[in-house]
C-alpha positions in Angstrom: 81.0 43.9 -34.6 84.5 45.3 -34.8 85.6 43.1 -37.7 82.6 43.8 -39.5 82.9 47.6 -39.0 86.5 47.6 -40.3 85.1 46.4 -43.5 81.6 47.5 -44.1 79.6 50.5 -43.3 76.9 49.8 -40.8 75.0 51.1 -37.7 74.3 50.3 -34.7 71.0 51.1 -32.5 71.1 50.6 -29.1 68.3 48.3 -28.3 67.9 46.0 -25.5 68.4 42.2 -27.0 68.0 40.4 -24.0 67.2 41.0 -20.5 69.2 39.1 -17.7 68.4 38.9 -14.1 71.2 40.2 -11.4 72.1 37.6 -8.7 75.1 37.0 -6.8 76.4 34.1 -8.5 76.4 35.6 -12.2 79.5 34.9 -14.1 80.1 38.9 -14.6 80.4 39.1 -10.6 82.8 36.3 -10.2 84.9 37.9 -13.2 85.3 40.9 -11.6 85.7 39.8 -7.6 88.5 37.9 -9.1 90.1 40.6 -11.2 89.7 38.1 -14.4 87.6 40.7 -16.5 90.3 42.8 -16.8 92.3 40.0 -18.5 89.6 39.4 -21.1 89.5 43.5 -21.4 93.4 43.6 -22.3 93.2 40.8 -24.9 90.3 42.0 -26.5 91.9 45.5 -26.9 94.8 43.6 -28.2 93.2 41.4 -30.5 91.1 44.5 -31.8 94.2 46.7 -33.0 94.3 44.2 -36.1 91.0 45.2 -37.2 91.4 48.7 -37.3 92.6 50.9 -40.0 96.1 51.8 -39.5 95.5 55.6 -39.5 93.3 55.7 -36.7 94.7 52.6 -34.5 97.1 54.3 -32.5 94.5 56.8 -31.2 91.9 54.3 -30.7 93.9 52.0 -29.0 95.4 54.3 -26.6 91.6 56.0 -25.9 90.5 52.2 -25.1 93.5 51.7 -22.8 92.6 54.7 -21.0 89.1 54.1 -20.7 89.7 50.9 -19.4 92.1 51.6 -17.3 89.8 54.0 -15.3 86.9 51.2 -16.0 89.5 48.7 -13.8 90.0 51.6 -11.2 86.4 52.3 -10.6 85.8 48.8 -10.3 88.7 47.7 -7.9 86.6 48.6 -5.1 84.3 45.8 -5.7 86.6 43.1 -4.7 88.3 44.7 -2.1 84.9 45.5 -0.1 84.2 41.5 -0.8 87.5 40.9 1.3 89.0 39.6 -1.8 92.4 41.2 -1.9 94.1 38.8 -4.1 91.2 39.8 -7.2 92.0 43.5 -6.6 95.3 42.9 -7.0 94.8 41.0 -10.1 92.8 43.7 -11.0 95.7 46.2 -10.5 97.9 44.3 -12.3 95.9 43.9 -15.4 94.9 47.5 -15.2 98.5 48.6 -15.7 99.2 46.0 -18.3 95.8 47.6 -20.2 97.7 51.0 -19.8 101.3 51.3 -18.4 101.6 55.0 -19.3 102.9 57.3 -17.0 99.5 59.0 -16.7 97.7 56.1 -15.9 100.3 55.3 -13.2 100.0 58.7 -11.7 96.2 58.2 -11.7 96.7 55.0 -9.8 99.1 56.8 -7.3 96.6 58.9 -7.0 93.6 56.4 -6.1 95.4 54.8 -3.9 95.5 57.6 -1.5 92.0 57.0 -0.8 90.6 55.4 2.4 89.1 52.5 0.3 92.4 51.9 -1.1 93.9 50.9 2.2 93.8 47.1 2.0 95.7 47.3 -1.5 98.0 49.9 -0.6 99.3 48.1 2.6 99.6 44.7 0.3 101.8 46.7 -2.1 103.7 47.9 0.6 103.9 44.3 2.2 105.4 43.0 -1.3 107.5 45.5 -1.9 109.2 44.7 1.6 109.4 41.2 0.8 111.4 41.8 -2.2 113.6 44.5 -0.4 114.2 41.7 2.1 115.0 39.1 -0.4 117.7 41.1 -2.1 120.7 42.8 -0.4 120.9 46.2 -1.1 123.8 46.2 -3.5 121.6 44.3 -5.8 118.2 46.3 -5.5 117.4 49.4 -6.8 114.1 51.2 -7.5 115.9 53.3 -10.2 119.6 54.2 -10.3 122.5 52.7 -8.4 
């Protein structure tokens, strides 16, 4: 619909076109648990940029990135509750690719202070410790030497 809307006037009426039953083996649940859904979202945002009018592209894309970063944060608890730490970590990585802005990183840090984020917070700390152990202190810096 984005391609059509960029060339023609049209409207949308939000009626249900199909109904699906919800169950544990549906594709959406698997994509959320694995963190793969965020990859598709990011790719969709990137593809959509070429369809948007130049004068509105930056603002619309920024809004989409912000919205879907928040969506990823809100859905990160799903793989965590299922015990799928690698899926949550992948979702986190994709969320930061969707919106790498300082505001998004600040939201992430705030979210990581919540109790439900503890497993992911511990995984991040473990990965940072591993990086530090594999580099000598003279060649590894977070900011400036």
